[in-house]
N, C-alpha and C positions, 0 to 999 in steps of 0.2 A: 315542493314547488310553490311559488307565490300565488295568492288569490288572483292577481292580475293575469298571470299566465293561464290559470284555470278558466277565467272568464273569457280570455281570447280564444282558448281552445274550444270552448263550448259554443262560440258564435259561428253562424253559418259562413262558409267560405274562409274560415280562419284556422283550419286544421293545421296548416304548415307552421302557424305561430306557436303551437304547442310542442315543446321539446320532447315530451314523451311520445306523441304521435310521430314525430320525425324519427325518433330512435327505433320504434317498433317497425316503422315503414322501412327503414334501412335494414334491419334484421331480416324481414321477410324478402326483401329484394336480393340481398346477398345470398341467402339460403337457396332461393330459386335459381339464381344465376349460377352458382357453383354446380348445382345439379343439372342445369341445362347445358352447361359446358361439357360435362361428362356424357350426357345423352347424345349430344351432337357428334361425338367421336366414337360412339359404340361400333359402327360399321368398320372403322379403321382398326380398332383393336380386334375385332372379330377376324378381319382379314390378316393382320400382322401376325397373329397367333394361330391362324388356320383353325379357328374354333367351329365345331358343329353347332346347330341350334341347341341340342341337349347340353353340350358343355358350356355354351354361353348362358343357358338357363341356370345351370349349377353355380356359375360364378355370380350371377345376379341374385341367386338364393343366398350367397354369402353376404351380399350387401343387405338383403332383407333380414338375415339372421343378426347382423350387427345392430340394426336399428331395433329389432324386437328385444335383444338383450339389453339395449341401452334404456328402454322405456322405464323400467321400475327404478333404476339408478337415477335417471334424470328427473323423474317424478319426485322421488324422495329428497334429493338434493335441492330441487327447485323449491320445495316446500320449506326446507331448512334454511337455505341461503337466500331465497328470493328468485323469482322467475327472471327478472331483468339481469341479475348478476350471473345466473347460470347461462342465460342466452349469450352474454358477452364472452364468457369463458369458452362455451362451445364454439363460437365464431373464431376465436383466436387459434383453435386447433383444427377446425374444419378446413380453413384455407390451406394449410400445408398438406393436409390429407388428400386434397385434390391433386397436388404436385406428386404425391407419392404414387398415385395411379400410373402416371407416365414413367416412373422410375422402375416399375416392376419388370424384371427380366424374363419371367416365365409365367405360364397360366397359374401355377400354384401360388406364387407370390402375388400375382394379381388378385387372386381370391382373397389372400390376407389383407391386401391393401383395400379391397372392396368392403371387407368386414369392417375395418376401421372407418373407412369413409361413410359407410351406412350407419355405423354407431353414432358418429358425430352428427350426421344429418338427422337421424331420428331424435337424438337428445335435443338438438337445437330446435327442431320442429315442435316438440312437446313444450319446451320452455318459452318459446317465443309466442305461442298461442296463449299460454297462461299470462304472459306480459301484455299481449294484445287485449285479453278480457279485462285486465285491470285498468287499462287506459280507457277502454270503451265504457266501463262502469263509471269511472271518474268523470269523464266528459259527458256522460248521459246522453249519448247520441250513437246510432249504429255505425260503427267503423270497421267491423270485422270483414265485410265484403271487400272494402278497399284494401285492407292488409293482405288478403288473399289475392287481390288483383296485383299487388306489388310482387308477390311471389311469382305469379304467372309472367309479369313483366320481366322480372329477373331471369326466369327460365327462357323466355323468348330471346332476351339479350344474349344469354349464354349460347343458345342455339344458333343465333345469327353470327356470333363470333366464330363458331365452329365452321359455318359456311365460308366466312372470310379467311379463316386460318387455312382451310383446305385448298381454297382457291389460290392462296399466296404461297402454298407449299410449306407452311409453318408446322413443324413437328408437334406432337401433343405436349411435349415437355415445355417448349417455349410458349405455347398457347396457354397451358394450365397455369404456368408460373406468372405470366403477365396478368391474367385475369385475377388469380388468387391475391397477388400482392397489391395491385392497384385497387381492385374492387374491395378487397378486404380492408385496406387502409382507410379508404373513403367511408365505408360503413361503420367501422370502429370509431372513426372521428365523430360521427353523429351519435353513436350508441353509448360510448363511455360516459360523457358528461351527465346523461340522464339515466339514472339507475333505478327508478321507480321506488315503491314503498319498501319499508324495512321488512326483513324476512318474517318477523312476528306478525305483521299485518297479513301476509300471504297465508301463513299457516293457520290463522285463526278463521279463515273463510270457509273451510270444508271439514267434513268428518268422514272417517273411514278411509279405506284404501284408495290411494290416488289412481290405481290402475285396475280396479274392480270391473269385471266384465258386465255389460248392460244386461238387465233382466226385464221381464214383463214387456210392457209396450215400448219401453226404451230399447229393448233388443231389436225391435223392428226398425227403429230409427238407426240403430247400429248397422242393420242389414242394408238400409239405403246408402249409408256411408260406405259400406264395403263395396256395393255394386258400382258406385261411381268412382271410388278411389282405385278399385282394380283397373278401370279403364285409364284413369289419369297416370297411374304407374306404368302401364303398358305403352301409352303414347310416348312417354319419356324415353323408354329404352328400346322400343320396337318400331316406332313410326319410321325412323330412318332406314332400318333394315327392311321393313315392308316396302318402302318407296324404291330402294335400290334393287331389290331382288324380284319384286312382282310388278312394279310399275316400269321397271327397267330404266331408271334414270342414273346419273352420275352420283358419286359420293357427295359432292358439293350440293347438287340439287336435292339429294335425299334429306339433307338437314332442313330444307324449307318446310317439310311436312310438320315437324314439331314447332317450327317458328309460326306457321299459320295457325296451328292449334293454340299455341300460347297467346298469340296476338288477340284472337277473338275471345279468349278467356278473360284477358285483361279488360277489353272494352265492355264485355257483358258484365263483369264484376263491378266495374266503376258505375254502371247504371243499375246494379242489382237492387239498391234500396228503393229506386223508383219503381221497378217492375213489381217488387213484392208489395209495395203500397197500393199499387194499381190493381193487381190481380189476386194478391193473397198468396201465402206460401204453398198451399195445396195445388192451386192451378199452375203456379210457376213451376213447381217440381214436376208435375205431370207433363207440361209442355216442354220442359228441359230434357226429361227422359226421352220423350218421343223424338225430339230434335237430335239428340245424340245417336239414337237408333238409326234415324234417316241418314245421318252423316256417315255411319259405319257402313250402311248398305251401299251408299255412293262410292266409298273407298273400296269396297269388296267387288264391285261390278264394273270398275273402269280400268282402262290401261292408259289413260291420258293424264299427263302431269297436271295440267291446269284443273281438270275435273277432280283429280285426287286432292289437290290443295283446297278446293272448295269443300270437299268432304271432310277434311281435317279441320277446316274452319268451322263447319257445322257441329262437329264433335265438341270443339272448344266452347261454342255457345251453349250446347246442351249440358256439359258438365260444370260450367262456370259457377252457377249460383247455388247448386245443391248443397255442396259442403258448408258454405257459410250458414245456410238455412238449418243444416243439421246441428251446428254448434248453437244457434239461437234457440232451437227447439230443446236441446239438451239443458241449456242454461235455464230454461223456464219449465222444466219438468215438474209436474204437480206432486210427484211422490218422492223424488230424490233430490237432495241438495245440489246446487249448481256445480260446485267443484267436483264431487264424485261423478256426477252425470256427464259433465264435459269430458273428464278424463277417461271414463269407460267407453264413450262413443268415439273419442279420438284414438284410443287403443285399437278398436276394431277398424276404424277408417284408415288409419295410417298403416295398420297391418295389411289391409287390402292393397294399399298403394304400393307397398314394398314387396308383397307376395305376388302381385300382378304379373310383373316381368318374368320371373322364373316359371309361373304357371303357363304363361303364353309360350315360353320355350319348350316346356314339356309337351304341351298339346300340339304345338307346331311339329314336333319330332314325330308324333303319332299320326296326325291328320293334315299336317301342312299349316302354314302361316295363315292362310285364309280362314281355315277352320278355327284358329285361335281368335281371330278378329270377329268371326260369327258368334263365338261365345260371349265376347264383350257386348255385342249387339243385343243378345238375350238378356244380359244383366242390366242394360239400359232400359229395356222394357220392363223388367221386374221393379226397377226403381220408380218408373212412372206408375206402376200398379200400386205401389206402396205409398204413394204421395200423401194420402189422408193422414198417415201417422205423424206428419210434420206440422199438423194443425196445432197451434199453441193454445193451451187451455189454462185458466187461472190456477195457481197453487192452492192446495187445500189449507 
């Protein structure tokens, strides 16, 4: 990329002038949108296949399993071929994988399709975060929170499309194909021209295993990521089910819960830099965890659609900024190099996001869905208690 482009990208208010920033933004938005589309139609799949909570939990475990299996492969190939190139390759296959979910004729084949969908989602997530870190370092300004906001925006758009599709009587196949083809084409149009640094530049940045688990104080940072990502994953796959079965709303209205959650995540993440500069990472994390806890309590104690939507909006505010802060803390760990530190925390964090939905299903089968959401509230409190571990200290 030219020096002119770099200078433009570094200037305040000129983010969109940077091709790399646009490309990563498109990747995060597409990834979130495809996942949000699936999340919005989970109640319909549950009903059409007559799935129990436990069976749905097993199917969602297949999605989580696919992602976990993809992590080491995605990490190794990203290091060898470059994070940007791997992100684009994942996106090319992730779009048709969404369509494959709608084509599954039985619960067994739906599980297979979810495994593939989860593998591509997990691989793209790892690669695009690496790409985003490269762009952030080159531009020398914090943009990770904005990238994560774009993921939330995409998820919200996907959930909103589910509401519209259900209201219009559009079957999942038509809905999924429309979003995957149109959204994928637009995102790839922005992503493909800007492929980032050469793979050798990526590989030279870190030492050790890309997916080593965090240890020492970094393990506590990973625990914060796990607590928050468990909740994020559960909101994606269970918020609509919770709304439909416990708040007693229609399938179309049920999709609004995740839309409210995602919308407030977007707004909060867009202002995340200002909040951190004003309060510091520790106070922001503590306040965020307590806000998420309060939102979950509201959702658990109401039968009103409006109040429930307010609760999901509060949960979105609470979860929004913590994961970007986790990545920033890992990148500045005083004992572990940035690359391995980010990779280890990301593995724990995204593992929690993908394991959250099946865990909620299993707990719901034993103690009910309200009990599952109460567990998420306790995890939010734990994240607030662990806030001091996100304090950034100088490298040794």
